[in-house]
C-alpha positions as CSV (number, residue, x, y, z in Angstrom):
1,M,141.3,131.4,79.6
2,N,140.1,127.8,79.3
3,P,136.6,127.5,77.7
4,K,134.2,125.1,79.2
5,R,134.1,121.9,77.0
6,T,131.0,119.8,76.5
7,R,131.6,116.1,76.6
8,F,129.4,113.6,74.9
9,K,129.3,110.0,76.1
10,T,128.0,107.2,74.0
11,V,127.3,103.7,74.8
12,A,129.9,101.3,73.3
13,A,128.6,99.3,70.3
14,P,127.8,95.8,71.2
15,T,130.0,93.0,70.1
16,V,128.6,91.6,66.9
17,P,129.6,88.0,66.3
18,Q,131.0,87.2,62.9
19,T,130.6,83.4,63.0
20,R,128.2,80.8,64.3
21,E,130.9,79.8,66.9
22,E,131.0,83.4,68.2
23,V,127.3,83.4,68.5
24,A,127.4,80.2,70.4
25,E,130.0,81.6,72.8
26,L,127.9,84.7,73.4
27,I,124.9,82.6,74.2
28,A,126.9,80.5,76.6
29,G,128.1,83.7,78.2
30,I,124.5,84.9,78.6
31,G,123.7,81.5,80.4
32,I,126.7,81.9,82.7
33,D,125.7,85.4,83.6
34,N,122.1,84.5,84.1
35,R,123.1,81.7,86.5
36,E,125.4,84.2,88.4
37,L,122.4,86.7,88.7
38,T,120.2,83.9,90.0
39,M,122.8,82.9,92.6
40,M,123.1,86.5,93.7
41,E,119.4,86.9,94.0
42,V,119.2,83.7,96.2
43,E,122.0,85.0,98.4
44,M,120.3,88.4,98.6
45,N,117.0,86.9,99.5
46,N,118.5,84.6,102.1
47,A,120.4,87.5,103.7
48,L,117.1,89.6,103.7
49,A,115.1,86.8,105.3
50,R,117.7,86.5,108.1
51,I,117.7,90.3,108.7
52,K,113.8,90.3,108.7
53,E,113.6,87.4,111.1
54,D,116.1,89.1,113.5
55,Y,114.1,92.3,113.5
56,E,110.8,90.5,113.9
57,Q,112.2,88.7,117.0
58,R,113.6,91.9,118.4
59,A,110.2,93.8,117.7
60,E,108.0,91.1,119.3
61,P,108.4,92.3,123.0
62,A,107.5,95.9,122.0
63,R,104.5,94.7,120.0
64,R,103.2,92.7,123.0
65,R,103.7,95.8,125.3
66,I,101.8,98.0,122.7
67,E,98.9,95.5,122.5
68,A,98.6,95.2,126.3
69,A,98.8,99.0,126.7
70,Q,96.1,99.5,124.1
71,R,93.8,97.0,125.8
72,G,94.3,98.8,129.1
73,V,93.7,102.3,127.6
74,Q,90.5,101.0,125.9
75,A,89.2,99.3,129.1
76,F,89.6,102.6,131.0
77,C,88.1,104.7,128.2
78,E,85.1,102.4,127.7
79,A,84.4,102.5,131.5
80,N,84.7,106.3,131.5
81,R,83.2,106.9,128.0
82,Q,80.4,109.2,129.1
83,E,82.7,111.5,131.0
84,L,85.4,111.4,128.3
85,T,83.0,112.2,125.5
86,A,80.8,114.8,127.3
87,N,77.9,112.4,127.4
88,G,78.4,111.3,123.8
89,K,78.7,114.9,122.3
90,V,82.2,114.3,121.1
91,K,84.0,111.3,119.8
92,T,87.6,112.3,120.7
93,H,89.3,112.9,124.0
94,Q,92.6,114.6,124.5
95,F,95.0,113.3,127.1
96,T,98.3,115.1,127.8
97,T,100.2,112.5,125.8
98,G,97.8,111.7,123.1
99,E,94.2,111.2,122.2
100,V,91.6,108.5,121.9
101,Q,88.8,108.3,119.3
102,W,85.6,106.4,118.8
103,R,84.9,106.1,115.1
104,T,82.0,104.2,113.4
105,R,83.1,102.7,110.1
106,P,80.7,103.0,107.1
107,P,78.5,99.9,106.5
108,S,79.9,97.2,104.3
109,V,78.4,94.2,102.6
110,R,80.0,90.7,102.8
111,I,78.8,88.0,100.5
112,T,79.4,84.3,101.1
113,G,78.5,81.9,98.3
114,E,78.1,84.5,95.6
115,E,76.4,82.1,93.1
116,S,73.7,81.0,95.6
117,V,73.1,84.7,96.6
118,M,72.6,85.7,93.0
119,F,70.2,82.7,92.5
120,S,68.2,83.8,95.6
121,L,68.0,87.4,94.4
122,R,66.8,86.3,91.0
123,A,64.2,83.9,92.5
124,L,62.9,86.8,94.9
125,G,62.7,89.2,91.9
126,L,65.3,91.5,93.5
127,L,67.1,92.1,90.1
128,R,67.9,95.6,91.1
129,F,70.6,94.2,93.4
130,L,72.3,92.5,90.4
131,R,74.7,94.2,88.0
132,V,75.3,93.2,84.4
133,K,78.7,94.1,83.2
134,E,79.1,95.0,79.5
135,E,82.7,94.9,78.0
136,I,84.4,94.3,74.7
137,N,85.1,90.7,73.9
138,R,88.7,90.8,72.6
139,E,88.9,87.1,72.0
140,A,85.9,87.3,69.6
141,I,87.6,90.2,67.8
142,L,90.8,88.1,67.3
143,N,88.6,85.3,65.9
144,E,86.9,87.5,63.4
145,P,89.3,90.4,62.6
146,S,87.8,91.1,59.2
147,A,84.3,91.9,60.8
148,V,85.7,94.8,62.7
149,A,88.2,96.0,60.1
150,G,86.5,99.4,59.6
151,V,85.7,100.2,63.2
152,P,87.5,103.3,64.6
153,G,89.4,102.6,67.7
154,I,90.0,98.9,67.1
155,R,93.5,98.0,66.0
156,I,94.9,94.5,65.9
157,S,98.7,94.2,66.4
158,Q,101.2,91.5,66.7
159,I,104.7,91.9,67.9
160,E,107.7,89.5,67.3
161,D,110.1,89.0,70.2
162,F,113.6,87.8,69.8
163,V,114.5,85.4,72.6
164,V,117.9,83.9,73.5
165,T,117.6,80.8,75.7
166,P,120.9,79.3,76.8
167,F,120.8,75.6,77.3
168,E,120.8,74.5,80.9
169,V,120.9,71.1,82.5
170,E,119.4,70.5,85.9
171,L,121.0,68.2,88.4
172,S,119.0,65.0,89.0
173,A,118.9,63.4,92.4
174,R,121.3,60.5,92.8
175,E,120.2,57.4,94.4
176,A,122.0,56.4,97.7
177,S,124.1,53.3,97.2
C-alpha cells in the first residue's frame, strides 16, 4: 500500500548579488525585461484595437436596424397609446414577442455655472439650498503633528519605498540631410 504523500512547494530564493557588478547586471536585466513587457503591451493593445474596430464595423448595420425598428415601434405605440395602456391605466403593453413600457424618470437637478448659482442663492437668502461640508484637514495635521499627538484615531505614518530605476535613453529625431 502506497500512503499518500504531501508535497510542499516553495518559491526559489532570489539571486542575491555579491558584488556591485552583479547588482548592475541585475538592474540592466530589469530594464531589458521592462522594455520587453512594454513592447508586449503595445503589441497587445494594437491587436485589441484592430479586433475592436473589426467588430464595431460588423456591428454597425445591426445597430442601424435596431434604431430604425425602435423608432418604428415607438411611433406606432405613441399613436395607439390610449388603446395599448387601457386609457392610461397601465404603463406596459405585452406583444407576442416582447413588451413596451412608458416610464417617467425621477426629477433631477442640473446646474450650469455653479459659482454664479451659489452667489444668486446667497443673494436671495436661500441658504437652505447650500450645503457646508465639514471634513478633516489632513494637510494641516501634517503641518502640526505635535498638536494632535494625543488625539485617538489619528496616526501619522511614513513608508519608505525601495525603487530600482534602470537607465534608459530615448531616441532623438534625426534631422533629414
